[in-house]
Structures are given as C-alpha cells and as structure tokens.
Backbone as ProteinMPNN parsed JSONL, in Angstrom:
{"seq_chain_A": "QVHLVESGGGLVQPGGSLRLSCVVSGVIVRGQAMVWYRQAPGKQRELVASMTSGTDTYYYDLVKGRFTFYRDNAKNMVYLQMNDLKPEDTAVYYCNTFPISAWGQGTQVTVSS", "coords_chain_A": {"N_chain_A": [[36.886, 3.032, -67.181], [37.267, 6.376, -67.949], [39.322, 7.895, -70.363], [41.038, 10.655, -71.628], [42.545, 12.352, -74.284], [43.85, 15.212, -75.412], [44.757, 17.169, -78.287], [46.388, 19.199, -80.821], [46.649, 21.871, -80.312], [48.492, 25.023, -80.31], [50.644, 27.716, -81.442], [49.22, 30.514, -82.849], [48.425, 33.146, -85.132], [46.388, 36.076, -84.566], [43.135, 35.802, -85.918], [43.627, 33.443, -87.136], [43.302, 29.811, -87.487], [42.599, 26.758, -85.738], [42.366, 23.24, -85.2], [41.218, 21.348, -82.675], [41.677, 18.136, -81.262], [40.303, 15.267, -79.663], [40.948, 12.29, -78.263], [39.011, 9.699, -77.172], [38.622, 7.28, -74.712], [37.268, 4.443, -73.021], [34.639, 5.109, -72.939], [31.816, 5.278, -75.094], [31.536, 7.63, -77.601], [29.366, 8.094, -79.208], [26.16, 8.929, -78.499], [26.879, 9.974, -76.082], [27.011, 12.745, -73.985], [29.157, 15.501, -74.444], [31.811, 17.82, -73.685], [33.725, 20.872, -74.14], [36.168, 22.594, -72.385], [38.014, 25.479, -71.241], [40.978, 26.936, -69.848], [42.369, 29.843, -68.885], [45.424, 31.562, -68.026], [45.554, 32.254, -64.59], [42.836, 32.276, -64.359], [39.552, 30.83, -63.817], [38.527, 27.562, -64.883], [36.524, 27.402, -67.765], [33.43, 26.769, -69.44], [33.32, 26.082, -72.845], [32.021, 24.916, -75.053], [29.353, 22.626, -75.69], [27.98, 19.389, -76.295], [25.086, 17.567, -76.795], [23.797, 14.266, -75.984], [22.738, 13.624, -78.349], [22.938, 15.387, -81.258], [22.873, 18.045, -80.807], [24.337, 21.203, -80.278], [25.949, 23.612, -78.15], [27.2, 26.852, -77.458], [29.551, 28.945, -75.76], [28.966, 32.4, -75.42], [31.071, 34.104, -76.282], [32.436, 32.646, -78.15], [30.715, 31.834, -80.021], [29.724, 31.257, -83.317], [32.289, 31.21, -84.228], [33.582, 28.929, -83.339], [33.303, 25.381, -83.758], [31.867, 22.437, -82.718], [32.234, 19.022, -83.036], [31.781, 15.488, -83.624], [33.363, 12.312, -84.297], [32.067, 9.379, -84.706], [32.992, 6.918, -85.598], [35.729, 6.986, -85.132], [35.721, 7.437, -82.475], [36.144, 9.983, -81.384], [36.25, 13.485, -80.529], [36.013, 16.869, -81.695], [37.166, 20.265, -81.896], [36.706, 22.813, -83.872], [38.275, 25.783, -84.457], [37.95, 29.001, -85.476], [38.937, 32.265, -86.715], [40.519, 33.169, -84.548], [41.217, 34.807, -81.442], [43.252, 36.887, -79.306], [42.24, 36.634, -76.703], [41.329, 34.068, -76.656], [43.363, 32.517, -75.857], [44.478, 29.845, -73.976], [44.49, 26.8, -72.008], [43.004, 24.02, -73.391], [40.439, 21.662, -72.797], [38.832, 18.551, -73.275], [35.89, 16.751, -72.28], [33.672, 14.333, -70.824], [30.124, 14.602, -70.212], [28.118, 13.893, -67.57], [31.047, 15.252, -65.891], [34.128, 13.523, -66.13], [37.343, 12.09, -65.502], [39.942, 14.522, -65.908], [41.885, 15.28, -68.805], [45.227, 16.035, -70.026], [45.06, 18.334, -71.405], [45.374, 20.827, -74.057], [47.502, 23.33, -75.218], [46.594, 26.477, -76.375], [47.682, 29.266, -78.008], [47.229, 32.514, -78.895], [48.629, 34.923, -80.686], [50.363, 37.722, -82.03]], "CA_chain_A": [[37.534, 4.283, -66.778], [37.378, 7.284, -69.085], [40.633, 8.496, -70.597], [40.886, 11.682, -72.651], [43.82, 12.905, -74.726], [43.641, 16.341, -76.31], [45.888, 17.584, -79.098], [46.057, 20.133, -81.884], [46.92, 23.249, -79.934], [49.715, 25.608, -80.832], [50.722, 29.17, -81.535], [48.59, 30.977, -84.079], [48.206, 34.584, -85.158], [44.976, 36.474, -84.532], [42.446, 35.537, -87.173], [43.958, 32.108, -87.611], [42.434, 28.677, -87.141], [43.147, 25.514, -85.219], [41.398, 22.192, -84.915], [41.588, 20.524, -81.53], [41.172, 16.77, -81.298], [40.246, 14.587, -78.362], [40.77, 10.846, -78.334], [38.225, 9.271, -76.007], [38.571, 5.842, -74.453], [36.524, 4.096, -71.825], [33.231, 5.423, -73.146], [31.484, 5.438, -76.507], [31.097, 9.011, -77.756], [28.008, 8.091, -79.773], [25.173, 8.886, -77.428], [27.45, 10.514, -74.841], [27.173, 14.187, -73.957], [30.565, 15.868, -74.349], [32.045, 19.26, -73.502], [35.048, 21.458, -74.21], [36.44, 23.663, -71.436], [39.329, 26.093, -71.365], [41.441, 27.636, -68.658], [43.394, 30.835, -69.159], [46.262, 31.792, -66.847], [44.972, 33.044, -63.52], [41.365, 32.274, -64.404], [38.912, 29.541, -63.603], [38.16, 26.806, -66.068], [35.203, 27.811, -68.227], [32.826, 25.97, -70.491], [33.394, 26.694, -74.164], [31.011, 24.337, -75.92], [28.832, 21.346, -75.239], [27.198, 18.621, -77.252], [24.209, 16.637, -76.114], [23.968, 12.875, -76.395], [22.378, 13.607, -79.749], [23.868, 16.215, -82.035], [22.692, 19.462, -80.5], [25.529, 21.845, -79.728], [25.757, 24.902, -77.501], [28.467, 27.55, -77.407], [29.75, 30.13, -74.955], [28.685, 33.555, -76.276], [32.261, 34.719, -76.859], [32.997, 31.825, -79.23], [29.628, 31.489, -80.932], [29.964, 31.698, -84.688], [33.713, 31.008, -84.57], [33.967, 27.563, -82.962], [32.363, 24.318, -84.108], [32.083, 21.205, -81.967], [31.662, 17.879, -83.732], [32.385, 14.222, -83.235], [33.507, 11.233, -85.276], [31.71, 8.167, -83.962], [33.814, 5.792, -86.048], [37.047, 7.092, -84.485], [35.492, 7.703, -81.052], [36.837, 11.238, -81.109], [35.539, 14.742, -80.689], [36.858, 17.914, -82.245], [36.731, 21.648, -81.773], [37.253, 23.653, -84.934], [38.309, 27.164, -83.958], [38.285, 29.955, -86.527], [38.998, 33.679, -86.319], [40.989, 33.164, -83.164], [41.535, 36.094, -80.836], [44.179, 36.717, -78.164], [41.51, 36.21, -75.503], [41.096, 32.627, -76.717], [44.545, 31.848, -75.325], [44.131, 29.036, -72.802], [44.6, 25.349, -72.164], [41.688, 23.5, -73.744], [40.186, 20.311, -72.321], [37.552, 17.921, -73.573], [35.431, 15.879, -71.207], [32.311, 13.851, -70.905], [29.193, 15.221, -69.291], [28.819, 14.491, -66.437], [32.5, 15.3, -65.975], [34.931, 12.42, -65.623], [38.716, 12.515, -65.231], [40.475, 15.486, -66.863], [43.119, 14.971, -69.512], [46.302, 17.01, -69.81], [44.729, 19.552, -72.131], [46.251, 21.256, -75.138], [47.696, 24.765, -75.103], [46.33, 27.333, -77.529], [48.191, 30.615, -77.803], [46.909, 33.388, -80.024], [49.474, 36.092, -80.515], [51.093, 38.155, -83.219]], "C_chain_A": [[37.754, 5.144, -68.013], [38.79, 7.862, -69.149], [40.522, 9.428, -71.792], [42.266, 12.246, -72.999], [43.547, 13.973, -75.769], [44.921, 16.647, -77.088], [45.425, 18.624, -80.11], [46.286, 21.59, -81.55], [48.209, 23.747, -80.547], [49.667, 27.111, -80.777], [50.146, 29.596, -82.882], [48.393, 32.49, -83.999], [46.719, 34.899, -85.04], [44.349, 36.331, -85.91], [42.692, 34.155, -87.727], [42.997, 31.043, -87.107], [43.254, 27.531, -86.564], [42.016, 24.514, -85.091], [41.941, 21.345, -83.769], [40.936, 19.156, -81.662], [41.188, 16.18, -79.896], [39.971, 13.109, -78.605], [40.11, 10.394, -77.039], [38.293, 7.758, -75.88], [37.843, 5.605, -73.141], [35.049, 4.412, -71.889], [33.014, 5.599, -74.646], [30.927, 6.84, -76.705], [29.708, 9.101, -78.383], [27.021, 7.973, -78.627], [25.669, 9.418, -76.09], [27.536, 12.041, -74.958], [28.649, 14.515, -73.697], [30.686, 17.385, -74.22], [33.494, 19.606, -73.822], [35.102, 22.604, -73.19], [37.767, 24.319, -71.801], [39.678, 26.797, -70.065], [42.589, 28.55, -69.036], [44.21, 31.059, -67.888], [45.576, 32.695, -65.836], [43.453, 33.07, -63.493], [40.83, 30.876, -64.141], [38.626, 28.86, -64.932], [36.734, 27.185, -66.465], [34.737, 26.931, -69.37], [32.847, 26.74, -71.798], [32.255, 26.212, -75.057], [30.566, 23.008, -75.353], [28.036, 20.695, -76.36], [26.355, 17.637, -76.475], [24.517, 15.203, -76.55], [23.502, 12.672, -77.837], [23.392, 14.403, -80.538], [23.698, 17.704, -81.765], [23.959, 20.018, -79.854], [25.179, 23.219, -79.16], [27.134, 25.533, -77.307], [28.413, 28.74, -76.454], [29.619, 31.35, -75.885], [29.926, 34.09, -76.975], [32.876, 33.893, -77.988], [31.943, 31.479, -80.279], [29.898, 32.081, -82.318], [31.394, 31.501, -85.146], [34.156, 29.565, -84.319], [32.874, 26.585, -83.381], [32.786, 23.038, -83.413], [31.455, 20.068, -82.766], [32.375, 16.601, -83.298], [32.424, 13.247, -84.397], [33.244, 9.937, -84.52], [32.596, 6.982, -84.349], [35.189, 5.789, -85.362], [36.94, 7.275, -82.972], [36.273, 8.938, -80.595], [35.881, 12.407, -81.202], [36.539, 15.817, -81.09], [36.281, 19.283, -81.907], [37.451, 22.442, -82.852], [37.149, 25.104, -84.485], [38.797, 28.078, -85.073], [38.308, 31.373, -85.967], [39.436, 33.814, -84.863], [41.437, 34.543, -82.722], [42.501, 35.877, -79.662], [43.475, 36.24, -76.895], [41.107, 34.743, -75.532], [42.287, 31.835, -76.18], [44.215, 31.142, -74.017], [44.577, 27.6, -73.055], [43.185, 24.821, -72.359], [41.591, 22.02, -73.369], [38.855, 19.807, -72.882], [37.156, 17.092, -72.348], [34.062, 15.349, -71.551], [31.43, 14.749, -70.044], [28.215, 14.154, -68.848], [30.344, 14.351, -66.554], [33.131, 14.041, -65.39], [36.357, 12.944, -65.416], [39.207, 13.474, -66.306], [41.734, 14.936, -67.533], [44.148, 16.045, -69.242], [46.022, 18.334, -70.517], [45.709, 19.827, -73.251], [46.298, 22.783, -75.135], [47.415, 25.454, -76.431], [46.807, 28.737, -77.186], [47.939, 31.426, -79.063], [47.661, 34.697, -79.823], [50.147, 36.445, -81.832], [52.581, 38.309, -82.892]], "O_chain_A": [[38.349, 4.702, -68.996], [39.368, 8.261, -68.138], [39.986, 9.057, -72.836], [43.052, 12.576, -72.111], [43.073, 13.682, -76.867], [46.027, 16.41, -76.602], [44.232, 18.896, -80.242], [46.133, 22.457, -82.411], [48.928, 23.004, -81.215], [48.785, 27.708, -80.16], [50.55, 29.087, -83.927], [48.216, 33.042, -82.913], [45.882, 34.064, -85.383], [44.945, 36.688, -86.926], [42.039, 33.739, -88.683], [42.025, 31.327, -86.406], [44.435, 27.367, -86.866], [40.858, 24.885, -84.898], [42.989, 20.71, -83.888], [39.798, 19.033, -82.114], [42.001, 16.565, -79.055], [38.904, 12.73, -79.089], [40.6, 10.679, -75.947], [38.045, 7.04, -76.848], [37.812, 6.47, -72.265], [34.287, 4.032, -71.0], [33.917, 6.016, -75.372], [29.95, 7.212, -76.055], [28.963, 10.048, -78.134], [27.059, 7.004, -77.868], [24.969, 9.326, -75.081], [28.08, 12.559, -75.933], [29.3, 13.898, -72.853], [29.782, 18.131, -74.597], [34.376, 18.748, -73.781], [34.216, 23.457, -73.137], [38.547, 23.771, -72.581], [38.806, 27.196, -69.293], [43.651, 28.091, -69.456], [43.734, 30.773, -66.79], [45.078, 33.767, -66.18], [42.851, 33.796, -62.701], [41.552, 29.883, -64.229], [38.501, 29.513, -65.968], [35.848, 27.278, -65.616], [35.535, 26.42, -70.156], [32.445, 27.902, -71.855], [31.607, 27.009, -75.735], [31.307, 22.346, -74.627], [27.499, 21.362, -77.244], [26.859, 16.946, -75.59], [25.391, 14.971, -77.384], [23.832, 11.667, -78.467], [24.587, 14.114, -80.485], [24.319, 18.532, -82.432], [24.569, 19.379, -78.996], [24.254, 23.889, -79.619], [28.111, 24.838, -77.028], [27.405, 29.438, -76.345], [30.113, 31.324, -77.013], [29.853, 34.489, -78.137], [33.744, 34.385, -78.709], [32.263, 30.891, -81.312], [30.253, 33.251, -82.455], [31.682, 31.615, -86.337], [35.021, 29.049, -85.027], [31.687, 26.908, -83.363], [33.937, 22.614, -83.517], [30.282, 20.138, -83.132], [33.439, 16.646, -82.682], [31.64, 13.335, -85.341], [34.103, 9.458, -83.78], [32.91, 6.14, -83.508], [35.738, 4.732, -85.052], [37.951, 7.269, -82.27], [36.958, 8.929, -79.572], [34.844, 12.336, -81.861], [37.741, 15.693, -80.857], [35.083, 19.438, -81.668], [38.649, 22.706, -82.755], [36.062, 25.591, -84.172], [39.923, 27.942, -85.553], [37.772, 31.643, -84.892], [38.791, 34.492, -84.063], [41.959, 35.335, -83.506], [42.548, 34.786, -79.095], [44.068, 35.513, -76.097], [40.596, 34.223, -74.539], [42.217, 30.611, -76.063], [43.734, 31.762, -73.069], [44.983, 27.238, -74.16], [42.282, 25.138, -71.585], [42.518, 21.239, -73.587], [37.878, 20.552, -72.951], [37.989, 16.778, -71.497], [33.385, 15.85, -72.449], [31.924, 15.552, -69.252], [27.54, 13.561, -69.689], [30.852, 13.453, -67.225], [32.743, 13.558, -64.326], [36.542, 14.138, -65.178], [38.926, 13.274, -67.488], [42.531, 14.228, -66.917], [43.978, 16.869, -68.344], [46.682, 19.337, -70.247], [46.734, 19.159, -73.384], [45.263, 23.445, -75.058], [47.934, 25.059, -77.475], [46.382, 29.322, -76.189], [48.382, 31.065, -80.153], [47.367, 35.471, -78.912], [50.459, 35.57, -82.64], [53.371, 38.668, -83.765]]}, "name": "protein", "num_of_chains": 1, "seq": "QVHLVESGGGLVQPGGSLRLSCVVSGVIVRGQAMVWYRQAPGKQRELVASMTSGTDTYYYDLVKGRFTFYRDNAKNMVYLQMNDLKPEDTAVYYCNTFPISAWGQGTQVTVSS"}
C-alpha cells in the first residue's frame, strides 16, 4: 500500500523559493513514474510536473523554468524545488505515483507579500 507524506510548504513572498519533499513508502521510487499536482482554492487539481520511470521530467507550462522535480533513490523521496514563486502558485501541493495511488494530505504553499 502506497503512503505519501508531503512537507516543505509555507508562506513565501513573490520571487521566493521553497523546496517540497515527499516521503514515499510502499513503493520504490527508483523506476517508478511520479507526479506533483496542486489544487488552488475553488479550482480542480492540476498536474504540475511529472517524472518518468527513468529521469525524464515534464512541466506544466506555467511553471517551466521555475520548478525542478527530482528524486533521491537512497531516501526513497521525491522533491519539487520551486523558484521565483508567484501568487498564482498558491495551492496545496501533492505528490503521487503514476498511475495515481492514494493521495496524501498535501502541503500548503502560499505566495503573498
């Protein structure tokens, strides 16, 4: 059974940075496709970034060039480095496997001055 725990969110000013972490249990991240989603208030959950079972990564156009998705196989964790944050990045962020398994609680990111 897959279990995901996200952390690292918080309040940051526009232009700031955060690194989100996701502890993964129940599956080995090495060789597992993974994704990051986010959900803003009143909006549907949307895909932010994905990583194939290899190391190829893909990013939603609005975050391309600002966000970096990477994993640590030794720690069985994945990360989302977010730079140059904008108010429109405010949302709850979730990691997951692909295909999607059970959702974690997410981590809140608020970008505001």
